[in-house]
N, C-alpha and C positions, 0 to 999 in steps of 0.2 A: 413793938408794934407788929402785929400779925396781919398780913394782907395776902389774899389769894392772888395768884398770878394766872392770867388768862393767856393761852397760846392758841395759835391756829396751826394744826398739823398739815402735813403734805397733801392730804386729801381735802383740805379746806374745812375740816371739822374743828369747832372750838372746844378746847379742853381747859379745865381749871386745875392748877397745881396748888396743893395746900400742904402744910406741914402736919405731922402727927406726933403724938407723944405716946410712948409705950412704957409700961411699968417694967417689962422684962428686958429692956434695952437701955443701958445708961449712957451710951456714947459711942463715938466712932472707933474708939480703941477696942471695943467688944465686937465679936462677929455678929452678923445679922441673925436675929433669933429665928427667922423664917428659912433662910437659905444657907446660913453659915459663912456667907461672903465677907471679905474684909477689905474690899475696895468699893467705893461709893461714888456715884455721880452727884454733882451739885450744880446749883444755879446761883449765880451771883448778879446782883443788880446794884447800880449806883446812880445817884442823881447828878444833875449838873445844871448849867444855864446856857441857853442859846441866845445869840444876839445877831446883829447884822453888821457887816463891815464891807464897805465898798460895794453894796448891793447884794452880797452873798450872805447866806446864813452860816454862822460859825458857832462852834462850841467854845464858850468862854473858858479860859484857863486861869484868868486873873480874878475870878469871883470868889 
């Protein structure tokens, strides 16, 4: 599943992050074809479930 991620930067502007595919770059073990860099930032997301317990909203770990 490919889904864009929308973020709001420090100035309040909305931005959209998307992935790209490049034929000249096969993976993170290769240097970046544009800058030659070999260290890369990444974004990670995960889902979960929230519920209520004793009037407080909690993230469920038993689901």
